[in-house]
N, C-alpha and C positions, 0 to 999 in steps of 0.2 A: 429408517435404516436400509430398506431395500434400495432407495435411491442412492444412498451413500455407497453401498456395495456395487451398484451399477456404475457409479462414477469411478470406482477404484479398478474395476475389472479390465477396462481396455488400456490402462496406463502402461503396464509392462511391455505389451506388444508395440504400442505407439512410441514408447521411449526407445526401444530397440530399433525401430524403423528410422527414427530421427537420428540416432547415433550412426547408423549405417549410411545415412545420406550426407554426413559431414564431408565437406569439400574444401580444398585449399584455394580454389579459384571460383570465379563467378560473383554474381551480385551479392549473394548471402554472405560469402566469405569477406568481401570488401566492407560490407556494412558491419559485420562482426568486428573487423579490425578497427573500424572507426570507434566502436564502443569501447574496445580495449584501450585505445589511445585516450579517449575521453576520460575513462576511469583513472588511468595513470596520471593524467594531468590534474584531475580533481584531487587525487590523493596527495600529489606533490604540493599543490597550492594550499590545501588544508593543513598539511604538515608545516609548511612555511609560516602560515598564519597562526599556528599553535592552537587549532580548534580542538574541541573536546572529543567529538565523535566523528572520526574520519570516514566511517562507513556510510553516514548519511550523505556526505559530500560525494563519495564514490558512487553511491546508488543514484543520486541526482544526475551526475554526469552520464550514467548509463541510461536512465529512463527518459531524459529530455531529448536525446538524440533522435533525429529523424532524417529523412532522405535529403532535405535541403536546409539551408541556413534559415530561410523564412519560416518553415514549419517548426524548426528547432527553437527559434526565437519566440514564436507564439506559444508553444508548449511551455517553454521555460518561463515566460512572463506570467502565465497563469499559475505555474507552480510557485513562483516567488510571491505573487500577489495573494494567493490563497494562504500560503504559509504566514506571511506578514499579518494579514487580516486575522487569521486564527490566533496567532501569538498575541496580538493586541487584545482581542476579546478574552483570551485566556488570562491575561494579566489583570484585566478588569474584574473577572469573576473569581480568580484564585484566592485572594485574601479571605473572602467569606467562606469559601469551600474548605479551606485548610482545617478549620476547627469545628465544622458542622457536617457530619456524615450525610444528613438528609439533604442539605443544600448541595453537597458534592454530587449526590445522585441526581438531583433535579437539574443541575447545570450540565452534567454529562448527557442526560437525556435531551436537553435543549439543544446543545451544540451538535450532537450526533444526529438528531432528527433533521435539523436544518441542513447539515452537510449532506445527508443521504438524499433527502427529498430534492434539494436543488441540483445535486449531481445527476439525478435521474430525469430532470425536467427542463434544464436550461442548456444553452449552447456553451456555457463556460463550466462544464461539469468537472474538468480537471482542477480548476481553481477551487470550486466548492468542495471537492474531495479533500484537498489539503487544508481548507478552512476548518472543516469539521475535525479532521485528524489532528491538526496542530493545536487547536483550542482545547481539545480533550486531553492531549498530552501535557499541555501547560497546566491545566487544572489538576491533573493527577500528580504532577510534579510538586504541587503545593502540599499534597498529602505526604509525600516522601521527604522533601527538603524545602520547607516554606521559605527559608532564608535565601535560597538559590534560584527562585522562580524567575526573576528578571534575567539573571545570567543564563539560565536554561533557555528561555524564550529568545533572547538575543543571539545566543550561539546557534540555536536551531535555524533561525533565519539566515545567519551567516553561512552555515554549512550548506543549506539549500542553494543559496545565491552563488557560492563558490563552485559547487558542482554544476549548476546550470550554466554559469559563464564558461566553465571548461568545455561543456558540450557545445556551446555556441561557437567557441573559438575553433574547436576541431571541425565542426560542421562547415565553417566558413573556409577551411583549407581545401575542401574537396568540391569537385563539381557536383551539381545536383543529380541525385539518383532517382529515376522514375519509380514511383511507388503507388500506393493506394491513394486514390483521390479523396481528399478530406473536405468536408464542408467548412467554410470559413466560420470562425466563432464570432458571431456578432448577433445583435438584435434581441437577445434575451438573457439578461443577467439575473433576473428574478422572475420566478414563475408566478405570473398573475399579480393581483393586488389583494390586500387583506380582505376587502369586501367581496372578492370572488368566492371566498370560502362559504359565503351565505347563499351563493347561487347554486341551485339544485343541479343544473346541467353540468356546471364546472366541477362540482363535487363528485357527481356520478362518474365523470370522465377520469378524474384523478383518484378515485377511491382506492383502486389497487395499490397505487403508489403511496397513499396515506397509510394503508395497512402495513405495507412493506417497510416504510420508514419508521413507523411506530414500533414494529417488531424489532428492527435493528437497534433503535435507540434504547428500548427496554433491555436488550441483551447487554448493551454497554453500561447502562445506568445501574444495573443490579450487580455489576462486577465488584464494587466495594464490599459487598457482603461476602463474596468469595475470598477477596483479599484478606479480610479480617479473620474469616473462618480458618483459612489455611496459613495465616501469617506470611503472606506473600509480600515481598519487598520490591520486586521489579514489576511495576504495574503496567507499563506502557504496552508490552506486547500482547497482553490479554485484551486490552481495549482496542488496539489496532486491528487485531484479527476479527473481533466481533463486529467492528465497524466496516472495515475494508471488504470483507467477504460478501457483504450485502450490497456492495456497489456493483450491480449487474446492469446490463442494458435495460432501459425502460420498457422496451418492447417485450422482453422476456417476462417482466413483471405483469404487464398488461395482458399478456397471453397466457399467464399462469404457467410458464415453463420453469418450474421451480427446481428442476434437476440441475440448472445452472448454478444454484447456490451450493448444492452438495458437491458439484464438480469443483467449485472454487475451494471448498474446504479440503477436499482430497488433494488437489494440486498444490495448495499452499503448504499443507503438512508434509507431503512427500517431497516437494521441491526443496523446502528448507532442510529436510533430513538428508537428502542427497547432496545438496550443496555444502552443508556443514560436514557431512561425512567425507566428501572429496577433499575438503581442506584438511581435515584431521588425518586422513591417510597420507597426504603429502607431508604434513608435519612429522608424522611417525616415521616415514621412510627417508625423507630428505632433510629434515631439520627445519630451522626457522631463519636461516640466513637470508639476507636481503635479495641476492640474485635468485635463489630458489623460490622465495615468496613472490617475487615479481613474475617469474615464469609461470608459477601455479595460478596466480591471479589472472594473467593474460590468457592462459589456456582455458581456465574455468569460465571467464567472461565470454570468450569466443564460442565455447560449446553451449553455454547458456543462451546466447543470442540465437544460435542455430535452432535450438529447441523452441525458443520463443517464436521464431518465424515459421515454425512448422504448421501443420494443419489441425492437429488434435489437442495438443497439450501445451499451448503457448503460455498459459499462466504458470504452469509448472516450471517452464524455462525461466520466467521472471523470478520466481521464488528460489530456484536453484542458484541463480546469480546472487540474490540478496543473502541467502544463507552462507554462500562462499565468502562474500564481502564482509559480513559481520564477524565471521570466524577469523579471516586472514587480516583484515584491515582494522587494527586496534590502536595504532599509534606509531610514532617514528621508531620506537625501540622494537627489538625482536619480540615475537609473540611469546608470552609467558603464561597465558591463561586461556583455556578453552571454554571458560564459563559463559562468555557472551553468546556463543552459538547454542549452547545447551539451554540457556535462559530463554532465548528466542523460541526454541523448539517447545519448551515447556509452556511458554506464554501462548503460543499458537494452539497447543493442545487444550489448554484451559479455555481460551477464547472460543475455540470451535465447540467445545463441550457445552459452554454456556449458550451458544447460539442454537445448538441442537436441542438443548433443554427448553429453550424458549419456543422453538418450533413444535416440540412435543406438547407443551402446555397450551400453546396457541397454534393449532395446526394450520398448515397452508391449505386453504380451501378454495373453492371456486366461487365464493361469495363475491358479487359484483359491487356491492355497496349497500347503503342503508335502505334502499328501496328496491333491492334486487328481486323481491317477490312480486313487484308490480308489473303489469304488462309492458 
């Protein structure tokens, strides 16, 4: 709890500083404008193709965009590959999970552990993130609507692909923007070999990541108990939160900088609340007409990207944008229901609570591994 309070304390001042730094010119403003255009193109394309959840396409168009078309292509390729691979595995596991709660929990643990561990240890972390995320979502969809699992998986891949292509198209229209140097993603798709787990040196080196991944996977795997207990019907957001919040830099895990986890919980919750709140305020004051919705969407994405590219609360900016998109981008018709934004906020709260409970039961310690007491 002290770490969570410490993570919350600097947010108001940091947010005010980022809002004061908003500018209509300069590199940050141009990059924000590219994200706005990418989101609008993704929404238009997803609407034309009559996809189910336009917000996933919109957020993909926002997230894959980078300073150059080459970086955007690489990031988009990993997002699509991870989503497709996760959807395929989810389809394989879903039929058995639909009618067996124990198997459902085992499968959720399995895919969450692989996704978390591989995200922390390989060069293709972004692909593995979506592999674990999508497979878990497809498996839980079998619990909610077993007859629609194939449609759900196919649509999710289509939404991610449409949004990614929109980002790539927009990125290719602009000259490359100098940015942070990224290491090329090559050389390590899978961390080690199965027999490496029997090697004491390898196990000692990776033990903090093993613990971290197991803690995250358990938080996701135990969620079906919460769903049944509270009669929750929207499963995805609770699982997404418990999984995604634990995807932190591997160095932070290795060095036991666990404040990063609480920081992500705080930023995810407040960011979604602020983004959904901004959308609801716009709806309340200006209505749900198409021109107003587009202007609100553009302004919100532009502000969210400025916050994301700031120094202290970048993850809050990401979640602000996602909360705004989920509330505003529901389909081609005018917005008639604010439930999606509220459901996401509730899901984030439950997922965060489960994660905090798991940390309370299994505390974050300085233990280095099974032989930590040896010289």
